[in-house]
C-alpha positions in Angstrom: 73.8 79.9 67.5 72.0 82.7 69.5 70.3 85.5 67.6 70.0 89.1 68.8 68.4 92.2 67.3 69.9 95.7 67.5 68.2 98.9 66.7 67.9 102.6 67.5 64.8 104.3 68.9 65.1 106.8 66.0 64.2 107.1 62.3 67.1 109.4 61.4 69.0 108.0 58.4 72.2 109.2 60.2 71.1 108.2 63.7 73.9 108.4 66.2 72.0 105.8 68.3 71.9 103.4 65.4 75.6 103.8 65.0 76.1 103.0 68.7 73.7 100.0 68.6 75.6 98.6 65.6 78.9 99.1 67.3 77.8 97.4 70.5 76.4 94.5 68.5 79.8 93.9 67.0 81.2 93.4 70.5 78.8 90.6 71.4 80.4 87.1 71.0 79.0 84.1 69.3 75.7 85.5 68.1 74.0 86.3 64.8 72.9 89.9 64.7 69.9 91.4 62.9 70.1 95.2 62.6 66.6 96.6 62.4 65.6 100.0 61.2 62.4 101.7 62.3 62.0 103.2 58.8 61.2 99.6 57.6 58.2 99.4 59.9 56.1 102.4 58.9 53.1 102.8 61.1 50.2 105.3 61.4 50.3 107.4 64.7 48.6 105.2 67.3 45.0 106.1 68.2 42.2 104.0 69.6 39.8 105.2 66.8 42.3 104.0 64.2 42.7 100.7 65.9 39.0 100.1 66.2 38.4 101.0 62.5 41.5 99.3 60.9 43.0 97.0 63.5 46.6 96.7 64.4 48.9 97.2 61.4 51.0 94.3 60.1 54.3 96.2 60.8 53.6 96.3 64.5 53.1 92.5 64.4 56.3 92.1 62.3 58.4 94.1 64.7 57.1 92.3 67.7 57.9 89.0 66.0 61.5 90.1 65.7 61.6 90.7 69.4 59.9 87.4 70.3 62.1 85.3 68.0 65.4 86.9 69.3 67.6 85.7 72.2 68.4 89.3 73.1 67.9 93.0 72.3 70.3 95.9 71.9 68.4 99.1 71.9 69.9 102.6 71.8 67.3 105.3 72.4 67.3 108.8 70.9 66.2 111.5 73.3 63.8 114.1 71.9 62.8 116.9 74.4 63.8 114.6 77.3 61.7 111.6 76.2 61.4 108.9 73.5 61.6 109.9 69.9 58.0 109.9 68.4 58.7 107.0 66.0 59.9 104.8 68.9 57.0 105.7 71.2 54.6 105.0 68.3 55.9 101.5 67.6 56.1 100.9 71.3 52.5 101.9 71.7 51.3 99.7 68.8 53.2 96.7 70.1 51.8 97.1 73.6 48.3 96.7 72.1 49.3 93.3 70.9 51.1 92.2 74.0 51.5 94.3 77.2 54.7 92.4 78.0 56.1 93.2 74.5 59.8 92.8 75.5 59.1 89.1 76.2 61.7 89.0 79.1 64.5 89.0 76.5 67.9 90.1 77.9 68.4 93.7 76.9 71.4 96.0 76.6 69.7 99.4 76.9 71.7 102.5 75.7 71.3 106.1 74.8 73.6 108.7 73.3 73.3 112.4 72.4 75.6 115.2 71.2 75.3 116.7 74.7 77.1 115.9 77.9 74.3 113.9 79.5 74.2 111.3 76.8 70.5 110.7 76.7 70.3 109.8 80.4 66.8 111.3 80.8 65.3 109.0 78.2 67.4 106.1 79.5 66.0 106.6 83.0 62.4 106.7 81.6 63.0 103.4 79.8 64.7 101.8 82.8 61.7 102.8 84.9 59.0 101.7 82.4 60.3 98.7 80.4 60.4 96.2 83.4 56.6 96.5 83.6 56.4 95.6 80.0 58.5 92.4 80.0 61.8 94.3 79.9 64.8 92.3 81.2 67.4 95.1 81.3 70.6 93.2 82.1 73.0 96.1 81.2 72.8 99.7 80.3 75.1 102.4 78.9 75.0 106.1 78.2 77.5 107.7 75.7 77.8 111.5 76.3 79.1 113.9 73.7 78.7 111.5 70.8 80.6 113.6 68.3 83.7 113.9 70.5 83.6 110.2 71.7 82.6 108.2 68.6 84.4 108.1 65.3 84.8 105.7 62.4 82.2 103.3 63.8 83.5 103.0 67.3 84.0 104.7 70.6 87.3 106.5 70.7 87.4 107.4 74.3 89.0 104.4 76.0 87.4 104.9 79.4 83.9 105.1 77.9 84.7 102.1 75.6 85.8 100.1 78.7 82.5 101.0 80.4 80.6 99.7 77.3 82.6 96.6 77.2 81.7 95.7 80.8 78.0 96.1 79.9 78.4 94.0 76.8 80.0 91.2 78.9 77.0 91.4 81.2 74.6 91.3 78.3 76.5 88.4 76.6 76.3 86.3 79.8 72.6 86.6 79.7 71.9 85.9 76.1 
């Protein structure tokens, strides 16, 4: 059986992006899902001086191993001030020091959500522009606007938006 990972680019205990990633993962057929939480991979803020003195922390290697051993990735990015959340950018930077092609060409369903009407499209656009240079194989993407109005009880309640996500999940599923 195929194995995928799903996670949010956030360390919030109540992350709306984690909720979205978990929901999307339940829609993928015939796979085992491993939900990852960035809080389980605590890392110091990346800096070259730290790396020279201490090396690359084990948690960066462990997270990268989850990516490498998966058959696909579902990632929903939080948007902080129009960019990646610091916790995601930090693990991303650490993993890139191990392997510049850190996404390992794994099929990826890339998503974002926010409470606002743009649904994290700015951070989604940043990732869609950057990830392919780092081994990202983005086969599907989705933005969920106005999270609090469109998501309830673990699922998207707006049928039009849910249909959009389902189409992206089908694309992802074909590539896993």
